[in-house]
C-alpha positions as CSV (number, residue, x, y, z in Angstrom):
1,M,7.6,10.2,12.8
2,E,4.5,10.0,15.2
3,L,1.2,7.8,14.6
4,P,-2.0,9.7,15.6
5,L,-2.9,7.4,18.3
6,H,-5.3,9.9,20.0
7,E,-8.3,9.1,17.9
8,I,-9.7,6.0,17.0
9,D,-9.0,4.5,13.3
10,Q,-6.4,7.4,12.5
11,A,-3.3,5.3,12.6
12,D,-2.0,3.9,9.5
13,E,-2.9,0.3,9.7
14,E,-0.1,-1.3,7.8
15,M,2.5,0.5,9.6
16,L,0.8,0.2,13.0
17,N,0.9,-3.3,12.5
18,R,4.6,-3.7,11.4
19,I,5.6,-1.7,14.3
20,L,3.6,-3.9,16.7
21,W,4.9,-7.2,14.8
22,H,8.6,-6.3,15.2
23,S,8.6,-5.0,18.7
24,V,7.0,-8.7,19.4
25,K,9.0,-11.0,16.7
26,G,12.4,-8.6,16.5
27,Y,13.7,-7.4,13.2
28,H,15.1,-10.9,12.4
29,V,11.8,-12.5,11.8
30,P,10.5,-11.1,8.4
31,Y,6.9,-9.3,8.5
32,P,4.6,-12.0,6.6
33,A,3.4,-11.6,3.4
34,M,-0.5,-10.6,2.7
35,A,-2.5,-13.8,2.5
36,Q,-4.4,-14.4,-0.7
37,N,-7.5,-16.2,-0.9
38,N,-7.6,-18.3,-4.0
39,R,-10.7,-20.1,-3.8
40,V,-13.3,-20.0,-6.3
41,N,-17.0,-19.3,-5.6
42,V,-19.3,-22.0,-6.7
43,D,-23.0,-21.2,-6.4
């Protein structure tokens, strides 16, 4: 599989982030889950 890196913002962001994560942390460290914002807005 090849990512389109020759154009700005064409590569799949999720896949690129996972590639970078595993290249730095290794495959033994799980990719973090998406953070959730559970705060309630009070106006």
